[in-house]
DSSP file (Angstrom, degrees, kcal/mol; ACC not computed):
  #  RESIDUE AA STRUCTURE BP1 BP2  ACC     N-H-->O    O-->H-N    N-H-->O    O-->H-N    TCO  KAPPA ALPHA  PHI   PSI    X-CA   Y-CA   Z-CA
    1    1 A M              0   0    0      0, 0.0     2,-0.2     0, 0.0     0, 0.0   0.000 360.0 360.0 360.0 124.6   -4.9   -9.5   24.7
    2    2 A D        -     0   0    0      1,-0.0     2,-0.4     2,-0.0     0, 0.0  -0.558 360.0-150.2 -77.5 140.5   -4.4   -6.0   23.4
    3    3 A T        -     0   0    0     -2,-0.2    -1,-0.0     3,-0.0     0, 0.0  -0.896   8.8-134.5-113.1 144.5   -6.3   -5.1   20.2
    4    4 A V        -     0   0    0     -2,-0.4     2,-0.1     1,-0.0    -2,-0.0  -0.849  30.4-119.3 -93.8 123.8   -5.2   -2.6   17.6
    5    5 A P        -     0   0    0      0, 0.0    -1,-0.0     0, 0.0     0, 0.0  -0.413  25.8-132.8 -65.9 135.1   -8.1   -0.4   16.6
    6    6 A L        -     0   0    0     -2,-0.1     6,-0.0     1,-0.1    -3,-0.0  -0.591  24.6-105.2 -84.5 148.8   -8.9   -0.6   13.0
    7    7 A P        -     0   0    0      0, 0.0    -1,-0.1     0, 0.0     5,-0.0  -0.275  44.1 -92.5 -67.5 161.4   -9.4    2.5   10.9
    8    8 A S     >  -     0   0    0      1,-0.1     4,-2.7     4,-0.0     5,-0.2  -0.197  40.0-101.4 -65.2 164.8  -12.9    3.5    9.9
    9    9 A P  H  > S+     0   0    0      0, 0.0     4,-2.1     0, 0.0     5,-0.1   0.883 124.5  53.3 -56.3 -38.1  -14.3    2.3    6.6
   10   10 A L  H  > S+     0   0    0      2,-0.2     4,-1.8     1,-0.2     5,-0.1   0.953 111.9  42.5 -61.8 -50.1  -13.6    5.8    5.2
   11   11 A L  H  > S+     0   0    0      1,-0.2     4,-2.4     2,-0.2    -1,-0.2   0.845 110.5  57.6 -67.9 -32.5   -9.9    5.7    6.2
   12   12 A S  H  X S+     0   0    0     -4,-2.7     4,-2.4     2,-0.2    -1,-0.2   0.903 106.1  50.1 -61.8 -40.8   -9.6    2.1    5.1
   13   13 A E  H  X S+     0   0    0     -4,-2.1     4,-2.5     2,-0.2    -2,-0.2   0.904 110.8  48.6 -64.1 -41.3  -10.7    3.2    1.6
   14   14 A L  H  X S+     0   0    0     -4,-1.8     4,-2.4     2,-0.2    -2,-0.2   0.890 110.6  50.9 -66.4 -38.4   -8.1    6.0    1.6
   15   15 A I  H  X S+     0   0    0     -4,-2.4     4,-2.3     2,-0.2    -2,-0.2   0.917 111.6  48.0 -63.4 -42.8   -5.4    3.6    2.8
   16   16 A A  H  X S+     0   0    0     -4,-2.4     4,-2.0     2,-0.2    -2,-0.2   0.901 109.7  52.7 -64.4 -40.9   -6.4    1.2    0.0
   17   17 A L  H  X S+     0   0    0     -4,-2.5     4,-1.5     1,-0.2    -2,-0.2   0.932 110.2  47.9 -59.4 -45.8   -6.3    4.0   -2.6
   18   18 A R  H  X S+     0   0    0     -4,-2.4     4,-1.4     1,-0.2     3,-0.3   0.908 109.7  52.6 -61.5 -42.7   -2.8    5.0   -1.5
   19   19 A A  H  < S+     0   0    0     -4,-2.3    -1,-0.2     1,-0.2    -2,-0.2   0.861 113.3  44.4 -62.1 -35.1   -1.7    1.4   -1.7
   20   20 A H  H  < S+     0   0    0     -4,-2.0    -1,-0.2     1,-0.2    -2,-0.2   0.698 118.4  41.7 -83.8 -19.2   -3.0    1.1   -5.2
   21   21 A T  H >< S+     0   0    0     -4,-1.5     3,-1.9    -3,-0.3     4,-0.3   0.545  84.6  91.9-104.9  -7.7   -1.6    4.5   -6.5
   22   22 A R  T 3< S+     0   0    0     -4,-1.4     3,-0.2     1,-0.3     4,-0.2   0.703  89.2  48.3 -65.8 -17.9    1.8    4.6   -4.9
   23   23 A H  T 3> S+     0   0    0     -3,-0.2     4,-2.7    -4,-0.2    -1,-0.3   0.319  79.0 102.7-101.8   8.2    3.5    3.0   -8.0
   24   24 A L  H <> S+     0   0    0     -3,-1.9     4,-2.7     1,-0.2     5,-0.2   0.884  79.5  52.2 -61.6 -39.2    1.8    5.2  -10.6
   25   25 A G  H  > S+     0   0    0     -4,-0.3     4,-1.1    -3,-0.2    -1,-0.2   0.935 112.3  45.6 -60.9 -45.6    4.9    7.3  -11.1
   26   26 A W  H >4 S+     0   0    0     -4,-0.2     3,-0.5     1,-0.2     4,-0.4   0.927 115.8  45.7 -63.2 -46.8    7.1    4.3  -11.7
   27   27 A L  H >X S+     0   0    0     -4,-2.7     4,-1.5     1,-0.2     3,-1.4   0.865 106.9  59.2 -65.9 -36.1    4.5    2.7  -14.1
   28   28 A S  H 3< S+     0   0    0     -4,-2.7    -1,-0.2     1,-0.3    -2,-0.2   0.765  99.1  58.4 -66.4 -24.3    4.0    6.0  -15.9
   29   29 A E  T << S+     0   0    0     -4,-1.1    -1,-0.3    -3,-0.5    -2,-0.2   0.677 113.6  39.1 -74.0 -16.6    7.7    6.0  -16.8
   30   30 A R  T <4 S+     0   0    0     -3,-1.4     2,-0.4    -4,-0.4    -2,-0.2   0.604 115.4  48.2-109.6 -17.2    7.3    2.6  -18.5
   31   31 A E     <  -     0   0    0     -4,-1.5     2,-0.6     2,-0.0    -1,-0.1  -0.958  63.1-151.5-128.3 145.4    3.9    3.0  -20.2
   32   32 A R        +     0   0    0     -2,-0.4    -3,-0.1     1,-0.1    -4,-0.0  -0.940  43.7 126.4-119.8 109.7    2.5    5.7  -22.4
   33   33 A C     >  +     0   0    0     -2,-0.6     4,-2.5    -5,-0.1     5,-0.2  -0.345  19.8 162.6-153.3  63.1   -1.3    6.2  -22.4
   34   34 A P  H  > S+     0   0    0      0, 0.0     4,-2.6     0, 0.0     5,-0.2   0.824  72.0  52.4 -61.8 -36.3   -1.8    9.9  -21.6
   35   35 A E  H  > S+     0   0    0      2,-0.2     4,-2.1     1,-0.2     5,-0.2   0.952 115.0  40.3 -66.9 -47.6   -5.5   10.2  -22.7
   36   36 A Q  H  > S+     0   0    0      2,-0.2     4,-2.5     1,-0.2     5,-0.3   0.889 115.0  53.5 -66.7 -38.6   -6.7    7.2  -20.7
   37   37 A Y  H  X S+     0   0    0     -4,-2.5     4,-3.0     1,-0.2     5,-0.2   0.939 109.4  48.1 -60.5 -47.2   -4.5    8.3  -17.7
   38   38 A E  H  X S+     0   0    0     -4,-2.6     4,-2.3     1,-0.2    -2,-0.2   0.927 112.2  48.5 -60.8 -45.6   -6.0   11.8  -17.7
   39   39 A R  H  X S+     0   0    0     -4,-2.1     4,-1.5     1,-0.2    -1,-0.2   0.932 116.5  41.8 -62.4 -46.7   -9.6   10.5  -17.9
   40   40 A L  H  X S+     0   0    0     -4,-2.5     4,-2.1     1,-0.2    -1,-0.2   0.888 112.9  53.6 -68.8 -38.9   -9.2    8.0  -15.1
   41   41 A A  H  X S+     0   0    0     -4,-3.0     4,-2.8    -5,-0.3     5,-0.2   0.889 105.9  54.5 -63.3 -38.0   -7.1   10.4  -13.0
   42   42 A R  H  X S+     0   0    0     -4,-2.3     4,-2.4    -5,-0.2    -1,-0.2   0.897 107.7  49.4 -62.1 -39.7   -9.9   13.0  -13.3
   43   43 A T  H  X S+     0   0    0     -4,-1.5     4,-2.1     2,-0.2    -1,-0.2   0.895 111.7  48.5 -68.3 -37.5  -12.5   10.5  -12.0
   44   44 A V  H  X S+     0   0    0     -4,-2.1     4,-2.4     2,-0.2    -2,-0.2   0.936 112.9  47.7 -65.3 -45.5  -10.2    9.6   -9.0
   45   45 A L  H  X S+     0   0    0     -4,-2.8     4,-2.8     1,-0.2    -2,-0.2   0.885 110.0  53.1 -62.2 -38.4   -9.7   13.3   -8.2
   46   46 A Q  H  X S+     0   0    0     -4,-2.4     4,-2.7     2,-0.2    -1,-0.2   0.914 108.6  49.5 -63.3 -42.0  -13.4   13.9   -8.5
   47   47 A D  H  X S+     0   0    0     -4,-2.1     4,-2.1     2,-0.2    -2,-0.2   0.916 112.2  48.1 -62.1 -42.9  -14.1   11.1   -6.0
   48   48 A L  H  X S+     0   0    0     -4,-2.4     4,-2.5     2,-0.2    -2,-0.2   0.913 112.3  49.0 -63.5 -42.4  -11.5   12.6   -3.6
   49   49 A L  H  X S+     0   0    0     -4,-2.8     4,-2.9     2,-0.2     5,-0.2   0.914 109.0  52.2 -64.4 -42.6  -13.0   16.1   -4.0
   50   50 A D  H  X S+     0   0    0     -4,-2.7     4,-1.8     1,-0.2    -1,-0.2   0.920 112.6  45.8 -59.6 -43.2  -16.5   14.8   -3.4
   51   51 A G  H  X S+     0   0    0     -4,-2.1     4,-2.2     2,-0.2    -1,-0.2   0.902 112.4  50.5 -65.3 -40.9  -15.4   13.1   -0.2
   52   52 A W  H  X S+     0   0    0     -4,-2.5     4,-1.8     2,-0.2     8,-0.2   0.892 108.0  53.0 -65.6 -39.7  -13.4   16.2    0.9
   53   53 A L  H  <>S+     0   0    0     -4,-2.9     5,-3.7     1,-0.2     6,-0.3   0.902 110.5  47.8 -61.4 -40.1  -16.5   18.4    0.3
   54   54 A A  H ><5S+     0   0    0     -4,-1.8     3,-0.9    -5,-0.2    -2,-0.2   0.886 111.5  50.6 -66.8 -38.0  -18.5   16.1    2.5
   55   55 A Q  H 3<5S+     0   0    0     -4,-2.2    30,-0.4     1,-0.2    -1,-0.2   0.795 116.6  40.5 -69.2 -28.3  -15.8   16.1    5.2
   56   56 A T  T ><5S-     0   0    0     -4,-1.8     3,-1.4    -5,-0.1    -1,-0.2   0.125 114.6-108.2-109.6  19.8  -15.6   19.9    5.2
   57   57 A D  T < 5S-     0   0    0     -3,-0.9    -3,-0.2     1,-0.3    -4,-0.1   0.861  79.8 -52.1  54.8  38.4  -19.3   20.7    4.9
   58   58 A G  T 3 <S+     0   0    0     -5,-3.7    -1,-0.3    -6,-0.2    -5,-0.1   0.471 123.6  95.2  85.0   2.9  -18.9   21.8    1.4
   59   59 A I    <   +     0   0    0     -3,-1.4    -2,-0.1    -6,-0.3    -6,-0.1   0.506  54.2 108.2-106.2  -3.7  -16.1   24.3    1.9
   60   60 A G        -     0   0    0     -8,-0.2    32,-0.7    -7,-0.2     2,-0.3  -0.339  52.6-153.2 -71.7 155.3  -13.1   22.1    1.1
   61   61 A R    >>  -     0   0    0     30,-0.2     3,-1.0     1,-0.1     4,-0.7  -0.913  26.8-119.4-126.7 154.4  -11.1   22.6   -2.1
   62   62 A L  H >> S+     0   0    0     -2,-0.3     3,-1.1     1,-0.3     4,-0.8   0.865 114.5  63.1 -58.6 -35.9   -9.0   20.3   -4.2
   63   63 A E  H >> S+     0   0    0      1,-0.3     4,-2.6     2,-0.2     3,-0.5   0.811  91.8  65.1 -60.4 -30.1   -6.1   22.6   -3.6
   64   64 A D  H <4 S+     0   0    0     -3,-1.0    -1,-0.3     1,-0.2    -2,-0.2   0.852 103.8  46.5 -59.5 -33.7   -6.4   21.7    0.2
   65   65 A L  H << S+     0   0    0     -3,-1.1    -1,-0.2    -4,-0.7    -2,-0.2   0.665 115.7  44.5 -84.1 -17.4   -5.5   18.1   -0.6
   66   66 A I  H << S+     0   0    0     -4,-0.8    -2,-0.2    -3,-0.5    -3,-0.1   0.828  98.6  76.7 -95.6 -38.2   -2.6   19.0   -2.9
   67   67 A Q  S  < S-     0   0    0     -4,-2.6     5,-0.1     1,-0.1     0, 0.0  -0.276 100.2 -81.3 -70.5 158.5   -0.8   21.7   -0.8
   68   68 A P    >>  -     0   0    0      0, 0.0     3,-1.5     0, 0.0     4,-0.6  -0.321  42.6-117.2 -57.5 144.6    1.3   20.8    2.2
   69   69 A L  H >> S+     0   0    0      1,-0.3     4,-1.5     2,-0.2     3,-1.3   0.841 110.7  62.2 -55.6 -39.7   -0.9   20.2    5.3
   70   70 A A  H 34 S+     0   0    0      1,-0.3    -1,-0.3     2,-0.2    -3,-0.0   0.775 104.3  49.8 -61.1 -25.7    0.6   23.1    7.2
   71   71 A H  H <4 S+     0   0    0     -3,-1.5    -1,-0.3     1,-0.1    -2,-0.2   0.618 112.0  46.1 -88.2 -13.0   -0.7   25.6    4.6
   72   72 A T  H << S+     0   0    0     -3,-1.3    -2,-0.2    -4,-0.6    -1,-0.1   0.681  99.9  64.8-106.2 -19.7   -4.2   24.3    4.5
   73   73 A L     <  -     0   0    0     -4,-1.5    -1,-0.2     1,-0.1    14,-0.1  -0.896  55.6-169.4-110.7 109.9   -5.2   23.9    8.1
   74   74 A P  S    S+     0   0    0      0, 0.0     2,-0.3     0, 0.0    -1,-0.1   0.707  78.1  31.8 -70.0 -17.9   -5.4   27.2   10.1
   75   75 A Q  S    S-     0   0    0     11,-0.2    11,-0.0     0, 0.0     0, 0.0  -0.915 102.5 -82.6-133.8 161.9   -5.7   25.3   13.3
   76   76 A A        -     0   0    0     -2,-0.3     2,-0.0     1,-0.1     0, 0.0  -0.421  52.8-116.3 -64.3 133.7   -4.5   22.0   14.6
   77   77 A P        -     0   0    0      0, 0.0     2,-0.1     0, 0.0    -1,-0.1  -0.350  27.8-105.8 -71.4 152.5   -6.7   19.2   13.5
   78   78 A S        -     0   0    0      6,-0.2     4,-0.1     2,-0.1     5,-0.1  -0.453  17.9-136.5 -71.2 149.7   -8.7   17.1   16.0
   79   79 A T  S    S+     0   0    0     -2,-0.1     2,-0.5     2,-0.1    -1,-0.1   0.521  79.8  93.0 -85.0  -4.5   -7.3   13.6   16.5
   80   80 A R  S >  S-     0   0    0      1,-0.0     3,-1.5     2,-0.0     2,-0.2  -0.778  80.2-124.2 -94.2 128.0  -10.8   12.2   16.4
   81   81 A C  T 3  S+     0   0    0     -2,-0.5    -2,-0.1     1,-0.2    -1,-0.0  -0.505  96.3  26.2 -67.7 132.7  -12.2   10.9   13.1
   82   82 A G  T 3  S+     0   0    0      1,-0.3    -1,-0.2    -2,-0.2    -2,-0.0   0.386  84.3 136.7  96.4  -3.4  -15.4   12.7   12.2
   83   83 A S    <   -     0   0    0     -3,-1.5    -1,-0.3     1,-0.1    -5,-0.1  -0.531  60.8-102.3 -77.8 146.4  -14.8   15.9   14.2
   84   84 A P        -     0   0    0      0, 0.0     2,-0.3     0, 0.0    -6,-0.2  -0.351  35.5-167.6 -70.3 145.9  -15.8   19.1   12.3
   85   85 A M        -     0   0    0    -30,-0.4     2,-0.4    -8,-0.1   -12,-0.0  -0.947   8.9-143.7-127.9 151.4  -13.1   21.3   10.8
   86   86 A T        -     0   0    0     -2,-0.3     2,-0.3   -27,-0.0   -11,-0.2  -0.907  13.3-175.2-120.5 147.9  -13.5   24.8    9.5
   87   87 A Q        -     0   0    0     -2,-0.4   -14,-0.1   -31,-0.2   -15,-0.0  -0.982  14.8-158.4-133.5 145.2  -12.0   26.6    6.5
   88   88 A S        +     0   0    0     -2,-0.3    -1,-0.0     2,-0.1    -2,-0.0   0.406  63.7  96.6-104.3   2.1  -12.5   30.2    5.7
   89   89 A Q  S    S-     0   0    0      1,-0.1    -2,-0.1   -30,-0.1     0, 0.0  -0.573  83.2 -98.4 -92.4 155.0  -11.6   30.0    2.0
   90   90 A P        -     0   0    0      0, 0.0     2,-0.3     0, 0.0    -1,-0.1  -0.299  44.2-127.3 -64.4 156.9  -14.1   29.7   -0.9
   91   91 A H        -     0   0    0    -33,-0.1     2,-0.5   -30,-0.1   -30,-0.2  -0.696   4.0-122.5-110.4 160.7  -14.6   26.2   -2.1
   92   92 A M        -     0   0    0    -32,-0.7     2,-0.1    -2,-0.3   -39,-0.0  -0.876  30.1-143.3 -96.9 126.5  -14.4   24.5   -5.5
   93   93 A T     >  -     0   0    0     -2,-0.5     4,-1.2     1,-0.1     3,-0.2  -0.407  25.3-107.7 -84.2 167.1  -17.7   22.8   -6.4
   94   94 A T  H  > S+     0   0    0      1,-0.2     4,-1.4     2,-0.2     3,-0.1   0.834 119.7  56.3 -64.9 -30.5  -17.8   19.5   -8.3
   95   95 A R  H  4 S+     0   0    0      1,-0.2    -1,-0.2     2,-0.2    -3,-0.0   0.877 103.9  52.5 -68.2 -36.2  -19.1   21.4  -11.4
   96   96 A E  H  4 S+     0   0    0      1,-0.2    -1,-0.2    -3,-0.2    -2,-0.2   0.787 108.8  52.2 -68.7 -25.7  -16.1   23.7  -11.4
   97   97 A F  H  <        0   0    0     -4,-1.2    -1,-0.2     1,-0.2    -2,-0.2   0.851 360.0 360.0 -80.5 -34.6  -13.7   20.8  -11.3
   98   98 A T     <        0   0    0     -4,-1.4    -1,-0.2   -52,-0.0    -2,-0.2   0.470 360.0 360.0 -84.6 360.0  -15.2   18.8  -14.2
């Protein structure tokens, strides 16, 4: 029996995050709560930035996650989860983001 490899706990969390956020645009067209949305969105972005900083040894930036992938990775990424990646740009710290 062939088994399908499951993603790591980290990737499982990101998949779950995507599953829970994919309808935000649709819901935002139907509900108005900008102050609460902004506050909660900032905490989600902060969590993503903290994880990205850990993944990139502190040199990742929030912009890396927003820009198209081709513009943020100077070299082809490794296919192995957990392999080191390098960036030559300055990073945004968590204090600069909040």
